[in-house]
N, C-alpha and C positions, 0 to 999 in steps of 0.2 A: 755631703757634698760629692759633686763629680771628680773623677780622677782627670788629670791632664792628658791630652790638650782639651781646651774648653770648646764646647759646642759653638759654632759660628755661622751666622746667617748673613748673606750678602746685604750691604746697606743700600739705601735709596741713592739714586744718581743725581748729582749736582745740576742745578739748574743752569749754571754759568757754561757747562760743557755742551747741554742740549742747545742753549741759545746761540753759542758760537757755530755749532754745527749747522744749524738753519740759517744763519746769517751767511755762512759761506756757500751753503747751497743755493740760496738765493742770487748769489754771484755766479753759480755756475762752477765753483771752485772747491769740490769737496776734497777735503784732507783725508787722505787713506788713513793716517794714524789717528787722528780725532774720530773718525768714524768707527775705527775698531775700537777705540777706547770706550766710546759710548755704547756700541753694540755689545761689546763683551760684558760691560758692566750690567746692562739690561738683561742678558742672557742669564747671568749668574743671579741676578736679582729674581728673574722669574722662576729659575730653579728653586730657589729658597721659597718662593711663594707656593709652588706646587708641591713641595715636600710638606711644609707646614699645613697647608690646606687639606692634604690627604693623610695627616698625621703620620708622617714618616721622617726619617732623619738619616743623615750619612754619618756614620761613625767618624769622628775626627782623628781616630787613631789608625784605622785600617782602610776607612773608605767604604765600608759595606754599608748598603741602605737597607733599612728595615722599618717595620711599623711599630709605633709605640702607642699605648693605649693613653687616654687623656687623663692621667692621674695628676692630681694637684697637691699631693702629700708627700710624704717621704719614702713612699714606695721605690725601691731601688730597681732600675732597669739596666740590664747588662746586654752589650753587644752580643748577638748570637754566635759570632765566630770565636768567642772566647779569646778574644785578644786582650781582655783585661780592663777595658773602658767601660765605665758605668755612669750613670746619672739617676738622679731622683726624679720623680714625676713632678715634684715642686720646681725643681731647677730647669727642667725642660720647659715647663709652662712659663716660666718667668724669662727664658731666653728669647722668646718671640712676642711675648704679650706687649700690647700697646706699640706695636712697630709695623702696623698695616702689612702683615704677611698672610691674612687670610683672603684668599681670591677665588671663592667658590662662584659658580654660574658666569664664568669669564674664559670663554675658549682662548681667547687671544694669547694668554700665558703659554699654554701648551703649543699653540700654533707656532709662536716665535721660537721656542726651544727645539721645536722638531724641524724648522726650516733654516734658521739663521746660520748653522755651523756649515751648511752646504751650499751657501750663495757666495759667490766670488766677485760679481760684478759691483762696483761701487753704488751705482744708482739703484740696483735691486736690494742692496742692504739698506739704503736710505729709504725705499718704500716700505720694507719689513719694519724698520724703527718707526716710521710715521704711522704706520697702520696700528702697531702696539700702542703708541702713546695716546692715540685717539680712540681707543677701544672703550667699551662700557661694561659695568657689572650689569647683567640682565636679572630683571625682576622675575621672580616665580609667581608673583601675585597680581602684578598689574601688566598692562600692555605696552609700557615704556621702561626703558632702563632706569636704574636709580642711583647710578654713581659712576664718575669717571674712573677707568681703571687705572689712569696715570697717577692718581693719589696713592697707589700702592708702590709706584716705581720712581717718583721724583720727590726730592726733598721739599718739605712743606707740607701744611694741612690740605685738605680737599679745596677750601675756597682759594687758597693762594696757588695751588697747582692749576686749577681752572682758570684763573686770572692770568698765569704765566702761558698757558697754551694758546689763550686767546690773543697773546701779545706777540707771539713767534714771528719771525720775519720771512716774508715770501716775496718772490721777484719773478721777472719774465724768464730768468734763467733756472729756477727751481726745478727739482727733479719732477717729471711729469707726474700727474695724479695727486701730488700732496697738496694742491690747491683744492681739488674736489673733495679730499679727505677731510681737510679742515672746515670746508663749507658744510659737508654733511654732519661733521661734529658739532658745529655751531647751532645747525638746525636740531640736532638730537637735544642739545641743551636746552634750547628753547622749548621744545615738546615737554620735557621733564619739568621746567618751571611752569608751565602752563597747566600740566597735570597736577603738580602740587598744590597750585593756587585754586584748582577746581575741586579738591577733595573737600568734602564737609568737615568742619571742626567737630570732633568727637568729644571735645570737653564739655563737661557738664556746667550749664550755667546757673 
């Protein structure tokens, strides 16, 4: 077992917060506190995704970031700063397993982490959030993306998250560009569906 404190990964962001943010934006009434709440939560979630995807972690005792081999047994891994914190490969694996923390082939997570802390204008923050939520996991085998990146970020499974994004509120007072981003996202989703339906069935008859 690992020493305390325990390893922690940022949770997915609640749908109701994102829904309220878009409703406010549609009325041209962005709330600074709500915007920062959502943006900060997405920033923390993206950092966790990037760490897990690159097989790295931040020591919960001293904050040092280091690489960890993908052990799934009782091999003990110690923080290289000698702060005394340790974890087994098994417990590390269990800490992120089944939590949608793998986000490879998706540059949007890194872009958001790099840019969000330095943006101050409310509408610029809204654009960054909107672009992140409507990003995709790119396929390395096929010419179209294969999954919405928001399923790594928002509470719910992939089907629920896609339906949620499709029902977000927009209005004439919405931040410029969010309409276009949503329309492009819908078109990409349709392309994904058409591609999947066009693929031959490989099951034996």
